N, C-alpha and C positions, 0 to 999 in steps of 0.2 A: 431159125427163124430174119427172113429181110428182111430191113428195111423200110423199104413198102408195103410188105404184111404188118408191120408192128403200127407201121403210120393208121393201118386201116383197122386194125382193132382199136385204135387208140378213142380215133375219127367217131368209128362208130357208138364206138362205149360211152363219147360226148355224150355224139347224138343222141342215146339210148337215156341217159342221165337229164338231158336238159326234158326229151316227151314224161320222163318219170317225172319233174317237177313240176313241167304246168300240168298234168291232169289230176299227181296228186298230193298237192303243196299248196295250192291254192287258200288262201281265208275264207274263209263263206262269211258272208252278211249278219250271221249267227253271233257268231265269235267273235267278232271284231271289227275295227271301224276303216271299210274298202274306201281309197282314196285313187284308183289307178289311174281314171281320167284315159284308159283307153289305150294307156304306155304298154302295156302289154301288146297286144294284138300289134302297134307300130313296127314294138321291139322286132317280133317275130318277122313280123313280113319282112320287114329291109332286113331283117336277119341272111333269111333265109333266102331272098335274090343275090344279097353280096355277095353271100357262099357260093352260091351257087352261077355267079357268076364270074368272078375268082375262080373258082377250080377250072371254068367251060374257058377260060380266057387262057388258063395253065396248058390247056389239053391240045388248043390250036394252034396260038400264038410262039413265037419261038422264046426262047427261054432266056432272059434278058436281065437275071440278076445274073454277076459273077458270071456271064455267061454259062449258064444253068451247070454250072458246078455242083458234083455229087455233093460236097458236103454240107453246100447250101437246108442239102432235104434231112444232112442228120442235126442241124442248127431249129430246123424246124420243128424234129423230133421233140428239139432238145424243153424248143416253147412252148409246144405239146404239153408235153409233162408237166413241165412246168404251169402252165395253167391253171390243169388238174386238180396238179394238188391245191393249189391258191384257192380255189373257185372251193373246190370239194371241203378245203380244211372248214373254208369261212362257213359255208352252209351249215357243215356241224356242229359249229362253234355260237352260231343264232340257235340253234337245236329246235325248239317250237314256236321261238321268232321269225325262221323263215316261211319266210310267203312268196311264189311263183305271181303275186298280184301284190300290188304296193294297196299294205292294210298293217294295220296298231292293232295288234287282240290284244283285250283287255285288262291283261294282268303281264302284260311286255316289259323291259324296259331296257334301258342304254346300253347296251354292251358297249366294255371300254377298256375293255381287255385281247391277252388274244390278241389276231393280226386286228382286231380291232385297235388295237394303241396305238396301231403303226396309218391308215387310213383307215375312210370310211364306211368305202363300199370294195370291198377286199374278194367282192366275188363278181362284180366284177373288172379288177382288175384281173381278176382269171379269165373272164369272158377273154376283158383284150387282147389277155395272152395269147389265148385260144387265136382269137381273130388274127391277129397276127403270126401263127405262125401255121395256121390255113392260105392268108396270103403268101407268104416266104413259100411255100411246099409249090405255089403254083410255079415258082423264079423265076417270076414274070413280072414286072413292073406294076406295069395297067393294071393283072391278078391282085397284085398287092392290094393298090391302094380302092380297088374294088371292092376286096373283101373289107381292108381296113374301117375306109373314110363313111361312109355309110352306118354300117353297126355301131363305129364308134361313137358320131355322129345320134344313133335312135338312142342308143346307154347314156349320151347326156340329158338327152331329154329327160330320162327313162327319173335321171339322180334328182334334177329338177325336180318335178311330181313326187319325188319320197323322201327330197328334204322338208320341199312344204310338208309335204305330211307331216311329218317328225314334228320340224318348227310348229307346225300347229297342237301335236299332240304335247310335245314333252318342252312344250315353252324356252323357258328360258337356260336351261340343262343343255339342252339336245343346241341352241346358240354357242353356249362356252363347249362343250364339247366341239363345234364345229371347228373355232377360235382358236384351240391346239393340236386339231386333229384334220391332217387333207384326204383327200375326197379319195383320189384314187394312185396317186404314185408317194409313195415316203417321202417327204421332205422335197417333194416338188411341184406336185398340184391334187 
């Protein structure tokens, strides 16, 4: 299998998995407290637009990242695989507590093990790696910027909404967890 075919298979697998998450993993108001504040819609619009723009730029503009070196695509593939592993692992670790919308289930607790021992939002860390991979795959600096900057900004808004909800529900316990665990990047942020 060529690198482009492998990229395509993994990319479309990710897109399909995000649709499954969107359609099948939302908390209904009857089974938890939904506090999404429109962040899911914002996230989807921004991510779709940013990725479309980044891919388009990569197709019509010159390859400016290391002069379009072929190895950049291998680096993008490695980032994509890493992002998928991190995102899917975080979702599996959360189990029934994972929700596509910002919601806190009635029986939910704060997970502090696995990836959550290192960062509070590993599924978003995984998404950031995926965005970086898609942008890098364009092999154009503007394609990378168009993909990553708006998508990460939307994720930061989403994290703000989510952390407010978790703090409201779990209070001091969540604030203590937040004070000892970074948001997205272990030891950094």
